[in-house]
All heavy atoms as an XYZ file, in Angstrom:
593
protein
N      49.648    248.443     46.638
C      50.690    248.718     47.601
C      51.933    247.920     47.231
O      51.841    246.774     46.794
C      50.245    248.324     49.004
C      49.073    249.124     49.556
S      49.453    250.830     49.922
C      50.570    250.705     51.272
N      53.068    248.546     47.452
C      54.348    247.898     47.208
C      55.267    248.255     48.366
O      55.350    249.429     48.746
C      54.946    248.390     45.883
C      56.274    247.764     45.493
C      56.267    247.478     44.010
C      57.425    248.677     45.838
N      55.903    247.272     48.940
C      56.876    247.497     50.006
C      58.269    247.302     49.433
O      58.624    246.204     48.999
C      56.646    246.536     51.163
N      59.053    248.369     49.394
C      60.425    248.300     48.899
C      61.314    247.628     49.944
O      60.952    247.546     51.118
C      60.925    249.709     48.593
N      62.475    247.130     49.537
C      63.367    246.449     50.477
C      63.760    247.299     51.687
O      64.022    246.760     52.760
C      64.596    246.118     49.625
C      64.081    246.017     48.248
C      62.987    247.052     48.164
N      63.777    248.627     51.523
C      64.138    249.481     52.662
C      62.956    249.779     53.576
O      63.077    250.516     54.544
C      64.756    250.796     52.167
C      63.776    251.678     51.417
O      62.595    251.303     51.251
O      64.196    252.774     50.989
N      61.791    249.195     53.274
C      60.602    249.380     54.101
C      59.680    250.494     53.634
O      58.598    250.665     54.190
N      60.078    251.251     52.631
C      59.226    252.300     52.104
C      57.994    251.678     51.455
O      58.104    250.709     50.706
C      59.979    253.150     51.058
O      61.156    253.679     51.662
C      59.123    254.289     50.551
N      56.833    252.240     51.758
C      55.584    251.752     51.179
C      55.114    252.701     50.088
O      55.080    253.919     50.281
C      54.501    251.647     52.251
C      54.743    250.628     53.359
C      53.622    250.703     54.384
C      54.866    249.232     52.796
N      54.754    252.138     48.962
C      54.245    252.905     47.827
C      52.808    252.481     47.560
O      52.505    251.285     47.551
C      55.073    252.634     46.573
C      56.498    253.101     46.674
C      57.481    252.289     47.219
C      56.868    254.359     46.224
C      58.794    252.708     47.311
C      58.183    254.792     46.307
C      59.135    253.960     46.849
O      60.435    254.386     46.944
N      51.966    253.459     47.329
C      50.577    253.193     46.952
C      50.383    253.683     45.531
O      50.689    254.841     45.228
C      49.625    253.925     47.890
C      48.165    253.729     47.552
C      47.281    254.508     48.490
O      47.381    255.755     48.529
O      46.477    253.864     49.186
N      49.892    252.819     44.669
C      49.690    253.186     43.273
C      48.241    253.046     42.869
O      47.507    252.208     43.397
N      47.833    253.889     41.928
C      46.465    253.847     41.427
C      46.472    254.165     39.941
O      47.238    255.018     39.489
C      45.597    254.865     42.176
C      44.153    254.847     41.770
S      43.301    253.279     42.045
C      43.118    253.286     43.807
N      45.630    253.467     39.241
C      45.437    253.721     37.817
C      43.939    253.668     37.575
O      43.303    252.648     37.818
C      46.168    252.676     36.974
C      46.101    252.813     35.464
C      46.596    254.179     35.005
C      46.920    251.728     34.801
N      43.369    254.775     37.140
C      41.921    254.875     36.996
C      41.442    254.431     35.618
O      40.673    255.121     34.968
C      41.468    256.307     37.298
C      41.702    256.683     38.736
C      42.820    257.421     39.101
C      40.827    256.269     39.727
C      43.051    257.755     40.430
C      41.042    256.589     41.057
C      42.166    257.332     41.395
O      42.393    257.652     42.703
N      41.907    253.285     35.189
C      41.476    252.663     33.942
C      41.185    251.208     34.283
O      41.935    250.591     35.038
C      42.578    252.740     32.849
C      42.152    252.027     31.589
C      42.946    254.189     32.567
N      40.112    250.693     33.751
C      39.742    249.308     34.026
C      39.617    248.534     32.720
O      39.208    249.074     31.700
C      38.399    249.242     34.750
C      38.384    249.983     36.071
C      38.352    249.020     37.215
N      38.167    249.735     38.481
C      39.131    249.981     39.335
N      40.358    249.606     39.054
N      38.913    250.600     40.460
N      39.948    247.268     32.814
C      39.760    246.375     31.681
C      38.710    245.334     32.013
O      38.397    245.116     33.186
N      38.203    244.679     31.014
C      37.142    243.680     31.217
C      37.671    242.261     31.339
O      36.904    241.338     31.586
C      36.156    243.752     30.062
C      35.426    245.064     30.004
C      34.492    245.173     28.831
N      34.041    243.883     28.341
C      33.292    243.720     27.274
N      32.929    244.750     26.572
N      32.921    242.517     26.875
N      38.966    242.052     31.138
C      39.524    240.698     31.078
C      40.689    240.552     32.064
O      41.846    240.577     31.656
C      39.994    240.398     29.654
C      38.956    240.720     28.603
C      39.010    241.908     27.885
C      37.909    239.840     28.357
C      38.062    242.214     26.934
C      36.942    240.134     27.404
C      37.026    241.325     26.699
O      36.068    241.615     25.759
N      40.415    240.388     33.354
C      41.482    240.409     34.354
C      42.387    239.173     34.415
O      43.439    239.223     35.043
C      40.720    240.572     35.671
C      39.394    239.919     35.409
C      39.092    240.231     33.964
N      42.013    238.086     33.755
C      42.818    236.861     33.842
C      44.220    237.132     33.302
O      44.390    237.623     32.202
C      42.145    235.701     33.077
C      43.056    234.482     33.069
C      40.807    235.374     33.694
N      45.212    236.845     34.108
C      46.604    237.038     33.723
C      47.174    238.391     34.129
O      48.367    238.638     33.945
N      46.338    239.251     34.707
C      46.825    240.586     35.071
C      47.841    240.559     36.211
O      48.736    241.395     36.248
C      45.648    241.501     35.433
O      44.886    241.778     34.273
N      47.727    239.597     37.094
C      48.722    239.478     38.163
C      50.089    239.112     37.605
O      51.116    239.659     38.012
N      50.092    238.200     36.655
C      51.341    237.821     35.998
C      51.921    238.997     35.216
O      53.130    239.229     35.222
C      51.121    236.636     35.059
C      50.775    235.354     35.804
O      51.142    235.235     36.987
O      50.142    234.475     35.199
N      51.042    239.749     34.529
C      51.496    240.918     33.772
C      52.048    241.984     34.718
O      53.041    242.651     34.406
C      50.349    241.481     32.938
N      51.423    242.145     35.891
C      51.913    243.081     36.900
C      53.339    242.711     37.299
O      54.236    243.563     37.315
C      50.988    243.059     38.120
C      51.407    243.982     39.225
C      50.867    245.250     39.315
C      52.322    243.582     40.185
C      51.243    246.113     40.342
C      52.701    244.432     41.204
C      52.161    245.705     41.285
N      53.551    241.440     37.625
C      54.882    240.985     38.039
C      55.901    241.166     36.915
O      57.035    241.591     37.157
C      54.829    239.530     38.489
C      56.125    238.941     39.013
C      56.666    239.745     40.183
C      55.919    237.489     39.418
N      55.505    240.875     35.690
C      56.409    241.056     34.552
C      56.764    242.530     34.365
O      57.919    242.868     34.086
C      55.768    240.505     33.288
N      55.782    243.417     34.523
C      56.052    244.853     34.428
C      56.992    245.326     35.521
O      57.910    246.116     35.276
N      56.797    244.822     36.725
C      57.672    245.181     37.844
C      59.098    244.704     37.588
O      60.064    245.467     37.745
C      57.124    244.571     39.139
C      57.831    244.967     40.422
C      57.600    246.434     40.737
C      57.328    244.101     41.578
N      59.242    243.456     37.159
C      60.569    242.905     36.888
C      61.259    243.651     35.745
O      62.461    243.923     35.803
C      60.459    241.413     36.553
N      60.495    243.992     34.713
C      61.057    244.742     33.582
C      61.567    246.097     34.042
O      62.671    246.521     33.678
C      59.996    244.915     32.477
O      59.627    243.614     31.998
C      60.510    245.755     31.336
N      60.775    246.787     34.843
C      61.177    248.114     35.339
C      62.434    248.024     36.198
O      63.340    248.852     36.073
C      60.032    248.744     36.129
N      62.503    247.045     37.052
C      63.676    246.903     37.913
C      64.901    246.523     37.090
O      66.012    246.964     37.386
C      63.406    245.885     39.020
C      62.310    246.297     40.011
C      62.049    245.181     41.010
C      62.673    247.598     40.721
N      64.709    245.724     36.042
C      65.813    245.379     35.150
C      66.334    246.621     34.413
O      67.509    246.693     34.077
C      65.361    244.321     34.140
C      66.506    243.799     33.296
O      67.488    243.281     33.880
O      66.432    243.925     32.059
N      65.463    247.586     34.195
C      65.844    248.853     33.556
C      66.425    249.851     34.563
O      66.677    250.997     34.234
C      64.626    249.495     32.897
C      64.061    248.745     31.727
C      62.849    249.468     31.180
N      62.242    248.743     30.091
C      61.057    249.064     29.566
N      60.377    250.093     30.034
N      60.566    248.358     28.578
N      66.598    249.414     35.802
C      67.126    250.247     36.894
C      66.230    251.441     37.226
O      66.714    252.494     37.646
C      68.547    250.732     36.589
C      69.560    249.595     36.613
O      69.393    248.682     37.453
O      70.489    249.612     35.803
N      64.908    251.282     37.041
C      63.983    252.323     37.456
C      63.794    252.237     38.961
O      64.010    251.190     39.570
C      62.636    252.140     36.744
C      62.659    252.230     35.223
C      61.258    252.034     34.663
C      63.230    253.553     34.755
N      63.379    253.307     39.564
C      63.096    253.319     40.995
C      61.821    252.551     41.297
O      61.048    252.186     40.404
N      61.573    252.331     42.578
C      60.415    251.536     42.981
C      59.097    252.195     42.585
O      58.156    251.505     42.190
C      60.465    251.248     44.476
C      61.496    250.218     44.803
C      62.732    250.437     45.323
C      61.401    248.812     44.593
N      63.414    249.242     45.444
C      62.615    248.238     45.008
C      60.403    247.977     44.092
C      62.854    246.870     44.939
C      60.634    246.616     44.023
C      61.857    246.072     44.444
N      58.997    253.504     42.683
C      57.775    254.190     42.293
C      57.490    254.026     40.815
O      56.364    253.718     40.410
N      58.514    254.201     39.988
C      58.354    254.014     38.544
C      58.071    252.555     38.205
O      57.316    252.251     37.282
C      59.598    254.484     37.804
C      59.789    255.984     37.822
C      61.106    256.377     37.182
O      62.167    255.976     37.716
O      61.061    257.056     36.158
N      58.658    251.655     38.957
C      58.412    250.229     38.738
C      56.949    249.894     39.018
O      56.327    249.128     38.268
C      59.342    249.390     39.624
N      56.401    250.473     40.058
C      54.993    250.244     40.373
C      54.112    250.808     39.263
O      53.121    250.185     38.869
C      54.640    250.858     41.726
C      53.187    250.706     42.179
C      52.741    249.247     42.187
C      53.004    251.337     43.554
N      54.461    251.951     38.734
C      53.691    252.542     37.635
C      53.689    251.620     36.410
O      52.640    251.384     35.806
C      54.253    253.913     37.269
C      54.023    254.958     38.335
S      54.886    256.510     38.015
C      53.965    257.122     36.609
N      54.853    251.087     36.048
C      54.923    250.203     34.889
C      54.173    248.898     35.153
O      53.493    248.371     34.267
C      56.370    249.911     34.500
C      56.550    249.143     33.191
C      55.880    249.872     32.024
C      58.015    248.926     32.899
N      54.246    248.393     36.362
C      53.519    247.178     36.722
C      52.014    247.391     36.595
O      51.296    246.538     36.046
C      53.883    246.741     38.139
N      51.533    248.521     37.059
C      50.105    248.835     36.941
C      49.706    248.971     35.477
O      48.637    248.511     35.070
C      49.780    250.121     37.699
C      49.839    250.036     39.219
C      49.777    251.432     39.836
C      48.713    249.166     39.752
N      50.559    249.613     34.702
C      50.277    249.759     33.276
C      50.199    248.418     32.571
O      49.299    248.178     31.755
N      51.120    247.528     32.879
C      51.132    246.201     32.251
C      49.901    245.388     32.655
O      49.265    244.743     31.811
C      52.410    245.455     32.616
N      49.560    245.428     33.927
C      48.393    244.681     34.405
C      47.112    245.179     33.750
O      46.257    244.389     33.335
C      48.290    244.788     35.923
N      46.983    246.484     33.636
C      45.770    247.055     33.042
C      45.725    246.814     31.537
O      44.671    246.496     30.978
C      45.682    248.555     33.365
O      45.746    248.718     34.789
C      44.383    249.161     32.860
N      46.875    246.928     30.868
C      46.916    246.645     29.428
C      46.512    245.200     29.166
O      45.809    244.908     28.187
C      48.312    246.919     28.871
N      46.923    244.288     30.028
C      46.518    242.890     29.908
C      45.005    242.760     30.035
O      44.376    242.013     29.288
C      47.203    242.044     30.982
C      46.717    240.611     30.973
O      47.194    239.789     30.222
N      45.729    240.315     31.809
N      44.416    243.490     30.965
C      42.980    243.387     31.222
C      42.130    243.983     30.102
O      40.926    243.739     30.038
C      42.634    244.064     32.542
N      42.737    244.734     29.221
C      41.989    245.336     28.122
C      41.810    244.403     26.921
O      40.990    244.669     26.054
C      42.684    246.619     27.648
C      42.608    247.745     28.651
C      43.231    249.023     28.150
O      44.140    248.978     27.295
O      42.808    250.079     28.627
N      42.571    243.317     26.872
C      42.551    242.402     25.731
C      42.157    241.008     26.213
O      42.726    240.519     27.197
C      43.946    242.347     25.065
C      44.366    243.731     24.575
C      43.951    241.348     23.911
C      45.784    243.787     24.055
N      41.223    240.348     25.543
C      40.874    238.980     25.945
C      42.087    238.051     25.858
O      42.892    238.149     24.937
C      39.808    238.555     24.931
C      39.324    239.804     24.293
C      40.451    240.792     24.380
N      42.200    237.157     26.827
C      43.281    236.177     26.838
C      44.354    236.553     27.843
O      44.746    237.706     27.941
N      44.785    235.585     28.590
C      45.792    235.823     29.635
C      47.156    236.115     29.032
O      47.584    235.464     28.082
C      45.886    234.607     30.548
N      47.839    237.100     29.599
C      49.202    237.405     29.189
C      49.314    238.053     27.821
O      50.366    237.993     27.202
N      48.266    238.691     27.383
C      48.289    239.360     26.081
C      48.178    240.854     26.318
O      47.186    241.325     26.842
C      47.121    238.884     25.227
C      47.162    237.379     24.994
C      46.091    236.943     24.086
N      46.350    237.564     22.780
C      45.532    237.513     21.756
N      44.385    236.898     21.874
N      45.830    238.086     20.610
N      49.201    241.576     25.946
C      49.179    243.024     26.094
C      50.098    243.651     25.072
O      50.977    242.997     24.533
C      49.578    243.452     27.506
C      50.979    243.058     27.968
C      51.879    244.258     28.016
C      50.897    242.381     29.309
N      49.850    244.912     24.820
C      50.686    245.654     23.893
C      51.617    246.555     24.700
O      51.169    247.308     25.568
C      49.817    246.488     22.959
C      48.930    245.639     22.072
C      47.968    246.458     21.235
O      48.030    247.702     21.283
O      47.152    245.839     20.534
N      52.904    246.462     24.407
C      53.908    247.217     25.154
C      53.613    248.716     25.142
O      53.678    249.373     26.182
C      55.294    246.957     24.568
C      56.374    247.763     25.223
C      57.712    247.523     24.583
N      58.710    248.401     25.158
C      59.956    248.385     24.806
N      60.382    247.552     23.885
N      60.811    249.216     25.369
N      53.295    249.263     23.975
C      53.034    250.703     23.879
C      51.854    251.097     24.753
O      51.883    252.151     25.404
C      52.785    251.099     22.427
N      50.825    250.263     24.781
C      49.659    250.570     25.617
C      50.027    250.483     27.093
O      49.595    251.314     27.900
C      48.504    249.618     25.288
C      47.249    249.863     26.087
C      46.665    251.241     25.868
N      45.419    251.380     26.617
C      44.936    252.535     27.036
N      45.545    253.672     26.734
N      43.810    252.568     27.713
N      50.819    249.500     27.471
C      51.249    249.379     28.867
C      52.036    250.611     29.298
O      51.831    251.136     30.403
C      52.087    248.114     29.051
N      52.909    251.098     28.437
C      53.696    252.289     28.773
C      52.823    253.537     28.814
O      53.025    254.408     29.662
C      54.847    252.438     27.788
C      55.900    251.351     27.972
C      56.984    251.348     26.916
O      56.813    251.990     25.853
O      58.012    250.686     27.159
N      51.835    253.621     27.924
C      50.888    254.742     27.940
C      50.093    254.761     29.242
O      49.914    255.803     29.866
C      49.941    254.611     26.743
C      48.869    255.663     26.653
C      47.909    255.394     25.507
O      48.319    254.810     24.491
O      46.738    255.769     25.631
N      49.622    253.593     29.651
C      48.871    253.490     30.901
C      49.763    253.785     32.107
O      49.321    254.428     33.066
C      48.236    252.102     31.026
C      47.074    251.837     30.082
C      46.756    250.350     30.034
C      45.855    252.636     30.503
N      51.004    253.321     32.069
C      51.930    253.585     33.175
C      52.104    255.084     33.391
O      52.179    255.551     34.537
C      53.280    252.924     32.900
N      52.114    255.840     32.309
C      52.265    257.293     32.418
C      51.047    257.941     33.076
O      51.153    259.046     33.612
C      52.496    257.893     31.032
N      49.910    257.252     33.073
C      48.692    257.766     33.696
C      48.577    257.374     35.170
O      47.723    257.893     35.883
C      47.463    257.253     32.948
C      47.365    257.710     31.527
C      46.175    257.084     30.830
O      45.108    256.879     31.416
N      46.356    256.761     29.561
N      49.388    256.447     35.612
C      49.309    255.951     36.992
C      49.836    257.006     37.960
O      50.712    257.812     37.617
C      50.122    254.662     37.136
N      49.284    256.996     39.147
C      49.785    257.862     40.210
C      50.345    256.976     41.318
O      49.798    255.928     41.641
C      48.684    258.758     40.784
O      47.622    257.948     41.286
C      48.126    259.692     39.721
N      51.457    257.408     41.869
C      52.113    256.673     42.950
C      52.500    257.663     44.028
O      52.981    258.758     43.736
C      53.362    255.916     42.438
C      54.149    255.315     43.582
C      52.961    254.829     41.448
N      52.281    257.275     45.272
C      52.713    258.120     46.391
C      53.311    257.244     47.480
O      52.990    256.066     47.595
C      51.555    258.948     46.936
C      50.484    258.144     47.639
C      49.328    259.022     48.112
N      48.365    258.227     48.846
C      48.227    258.259     50.167
N      48.974    259.060     50.897
N      47.339    257.508     50.765
N      54.189    257.844     48.240
C      54.792    257.167     49.394
C      53.843    257.333     50.563
O      53.363    258.438     50.828
C      56.182    257.752     49.712
C      56.748    257.106     50.966
C      57.125    257.570     48.537
N      53.557    256.246     51.252
C      52.641    256.294     52.401
C      53.377    256.017     53.691
O      54.433    255.482     53.723
C      51.448    255.331     52.260
C      50.574    255.799     51.123
C      51.879    253.909     52.030
């Protein structure tokens, strides 16, 4: 779930799991910040954040992810306004 500044709530889901969750919260925040820096909307930002968090969880070690994989996963994420 993501609450935008205007109060809009977004629910995101990505049906891919990784075995190494350590650092995924940090990767999520980095993906969100990157998307917002690129002037993407909140829904797209949530998708990129989910992609980054999941890409991190696929590789052992905190904060290790591949950008291309994060973007590939982001394209698989679904987001809806609730």
